[in-house]
KOLKEKOL-347640 format. One record per residue: residue in one letter; x, z, y of N, C-alpha, C, O, CB in turn. Coordinates in steps of 0.1 Angstrom, whole numbers, plus 2048, in hexadecimal, padded with zeros to 3 digits. Last residue first. Glycine has a CB too. Layout:
KOLKEKOL-347640
AXZYXZYXZYXZYXZY ...
END
This chain:
KOLKEKOL-347640
XDAD93A885DB1946890DA694C891DA4956899DB79428A0 XDA1930872DAC93886FDAC94287ADAB94F87ADB993086D XD91920881D87929877D91930877D8E93A87ED80924867 XDA490D889D9E913892D9791F88ED97929895D9690A897 XDAF90086EDB7909876DAE913882DB291F885DC28FF87D XD948F6865D9B90285DDA8909867DAA915868DA38FA84C XD918E1878D848EE878D8E8FA86CD8D90686ED6F8E686E XDA38D3872DAA8D4883D9B8E2882D9B8EB88BDA98BF894 XD9D8CA85DDAD8CF85CDAF8D986CDB78E1870DBB8BF85A XD8B8B7860D878C285BD958D085BD948DC859D818BE84B XD848AA87FD8C8AC873D8F8B886CD938C3871D988A9877 XD6B89D891D738A988DD7B8A4880D7789B878D698B788B XD5888E8A6D62889899D6989889BD6C89C8A6D6E87989C XD368978A6D4389B8ADD4C8978A3D4B89B898D448AB8B0 XD1C8928A1D1D8878AAD2E8888ADD348808B3D128888B8 XD0F8A8894D0C8A78A2D1289D8A9D0F89B8B4D118B38A8 XD198A487CD0D89F87AD0889988AD0288F88ED048AB872 XD318AD883D3089E881D2589D880D22892885D36897876 XD2D8CC880D368BE88DD308B488BD288B1893D498B988C XD258CD869D1E8CE876D1F8C6880D188BE887D1F8D787A XD3B8C5859D338C1857D298C1866D268B686CD308C784C XD4C8DB865D508CD866D478C5865D468BD86ED598C985E XD408EF85DD418EE86CD448E386CD3E8DD875D4A8F7873 XD458EF83FD3A8EA842D3A8EA855D318E3858D2F8F3839 XD638F1842D5B8E083BD498E183FD438D8842D5B8DF823 XD64909847D6B905850D648F5848D618EE851D7C90B851 XD4491E840D5591583AD5890C845D4F90784CD52909828 XD3293784FD34925848D4292384BD49925854D2A915852 XD1E950848D2B94C84AD2893C849D1E937844D35952840 XD01951865D08953854D1794E853D1B94985DD00949847 XCF394587ACF4954877CFC957869CFC963865CE495B875 XD0092F891D01931887CFF94387FD0894C880D0C928886 XD0A9308B1CFE92C8A9CFB92D89ACEE92C898CFE9208AB XD2B9348ACD1E93C8B6D1293C8AED109458A5D1A9328C7 XD3192089DD2F92B896D2893989CD22942897D3C92F891 XD2D90D8AED299088A1D2691889DD1B91C89AD358FD898 XD3D9168C5D309138C5D299108BAD1C9118BCD2E90B8CD XD549158B7D4F91E8B9D4391F8BED3D92A8BCD569238BE XD578FC8B5D589018A8D5590E8ABD539158A1D668FF8A0 XD598F08CED4C8EA8C6D4D8F48BBD428F68B5D4D8D78C1 XD768FE8D8D658FF8DED588FD8D6D4F9068D7D628F48E8 XD828EE8C5D858FA8C7D739048CCD6A90B8C6D938FA8D3 XD828D48CFD7B8D88C3D7B8E38C2D718E78BCD7F8D58B9 XD8B8D98EAD7D8D28ECD7C8D78DDD738E08DDD7B8BE8F0 XDA08F58EED9E8E98EAD908E28ECD888EA8F1DA18E98DE XDB09088FDDA690A8FCDA28FB8FCDA08F5907DA1913904 XDD29138ECDCA90F8F9DBB90B8F3DBA9098E7DD3900903 XDDC9338EDDD79278E7DCE9218EDDC39268F1DD39278DC XDF694C8EADEB9438F2DEA9378E8DF29338E0DF093D902 XE0A9568D7DFD95A8D3DEF9508DDDE394E8DADFD96C8D5 XE229468E1E1B94B8D0E0D94A8CCE079428C5E1D95B8CC XE2494F8F9E2493F8F1E1F93A8E6E1A92F8E3E2E93D8ED XE299668FAE1B9628FEE199588FAE0D9558F6E1696290A XE4296A8EEE369738E5E2796C8EBE1D96D8E4E379878E9 XE5095F8FEE4C95A8F4E449608EEE3B9598E9E529578ED XE4096391EE4B964915E4995E906E3E959904E4E973914 XE4794C93DE3C952931E47956924E52951921E2E94292A 
END
């Protein structure tokens, strides 16, 4: 595996899948804080920093 591949390859993690699911369900723009709040309401413990990093990607 080359350095370029390593730098651009992202693992599929549970938080990333959950964030993607929330974004697919919403029909509007949502901030990372809103996504975090939605996931916490659903019983998923996720850090706001995790949401920010994943939304940025």
